[in-house]
C-alpha positions, 0 to 999 in steps of 0.5 A: 602738118600733112605732107604731100604724097610721094610722087608716082613711080610711073615714069621710066628711066629715060623720062626721069632723066629728062625731068632731071635735066629740066630741073637743072635749068635755072628757071625751073630750079629757082621756081621763077614762074611760080614767083611771077604768078604770086606777084601777079595775083597778089599785086593785081588783086590789091592793085584793083582794090586800091584803084576801085574808085577809078576802075569802077565795078564794071571793070573792077569786078571781072578783074577781081573774079579772075584774080581770085580764081588765080589765087585759088590755083596758086593756093593749090601750087603752094600745097604741093610744095612750091615755090619754096621747100618750106611748107610753113613759108608756103602756108604763109603765102596762102593764108590770105582769105581772098577766096573767103569760104575755107581756111588754107589749112582745111584745103591743104589737108583735104586735098592731100588726102584726095591725092592718095590715088588708090582711093581716088573717087572713093566717097569714103576716103576721097573728100573731093569725090562727087560719088556716093556709096550705095548706102548713102544714095539709098538714104538720099531724099528724092529732092536731094537726088534731083539736086544732085542730078542738076549739080551733075550738069555743067551749069548746075555745077557752076551755079549750085556747086559752090553753094553745095560746097559752102554748106558742106564745109560749114557743116563739117566745121561745126561738126569738128568744133562740136566734137572738141577738135581744138585744131579745127577751132583754132584754124577757123578762128584764125581764118575768121579773124583774117577774113574780118580784117580783109572785109573791113579793109575792102569796105574802106576802099569802097568795096562792100563786103556783101558785094565781094562775097556774092559778086566776086568770091562766089563767081570765082569759086564757080569758075573753079567748078568748070575745071573740076566738073568731070576731073575724075571718074570711077575706073578700076585702073588708077590712071584712067580715073583722072582726066586729060583736058587739052584746053586752050592757053587762057584756061591753062594759065588760069588753072595753072595747067591742072587740065593735065590732071592725070600728069598732076596725079602721076607727079604731084610734086611737079611744078605747074609749068612742068605739067604741060612739058611732061604731057607733050613729051609723053602725049601718046602714052598718057592718052593710052593710060587714061583709057580715052578719058581725054577732053578737047577743051572745056567747051566740050563739056558745055556741049555735052553736059549743058543739059545732060548730067554727067554719070556720077552717082552711085560709085560702081566699085570702091578702091579697086574692089568688086562691088561685093566688097563695099563694106558689105553693101553693093549697089542693087539694081533698084538703087542704080535704076533710081539714079538713072531715072533721076537723070532721065527725068531731068533730061526730059524736063529740060 
């Protein structure tokens, strides 16, 4: 089983002493906020389904979407070692396939790989990167380049992003199973069995499985794409690769403070309720270390990228290396120009 990466050594001794003081507080030590979130998410989700006939789809559906989105945030917290010190127990809390589209184990393994900060945004090593290598970009058909450009707008990421992820996840699963990966096969079989039981139970409560897939789980995954829309950028300085989004409290609660993403990558073992505290205590330092990668709420992204795509195409350099050392392939001017033309053409068409 994969283990979480070690915490960053960025904090100076005074900051470490401050965090140690927080850890001595009973609320922090018992991880009660995470237990409360778990009770809210699970209790709320199953409560809404059990009361579906009373609530009706107009009220029940948005509640289930928000609770399923919250469940994905909770799964992320479980991956990083909360609320218990036992990974297998945390895994049990995250096995329920409420989010439908991927097994917990797959999310855990790929996300922990994503946390190797030296490879952050590198499409060869970071499974959550939206960038392409020069060779990958050169092989993309024109239609796919256009789809990537659409995906790099906020509406495109919301509506097309989940479908893209579902397709790539399914392709990866088939590829792993075809290669004889027994662990992947078992993981998907367990996920499939749990999902079958869950959808069957939903059917008995009056919630159509197809309705849940299309009207609840897909929109929930789409909401998470708002958070991850421009969460990372390609920069030589590692701290400048992760965003700081000073979002309002509803977003912070829904995403469990992952808007302070640079803080999370600095201290991946810090519980969600500590991220804001650390950021507020070191706000000036974090804004400096991010090299201006600071956003004033998710509405800023909507204003800036409702039509204009974010500049995420060919990775300009890989893992801190110069472009001359990208496995022998550097992005030529023609390749970069192709990406820029796709962006320009898309903006003109809109």
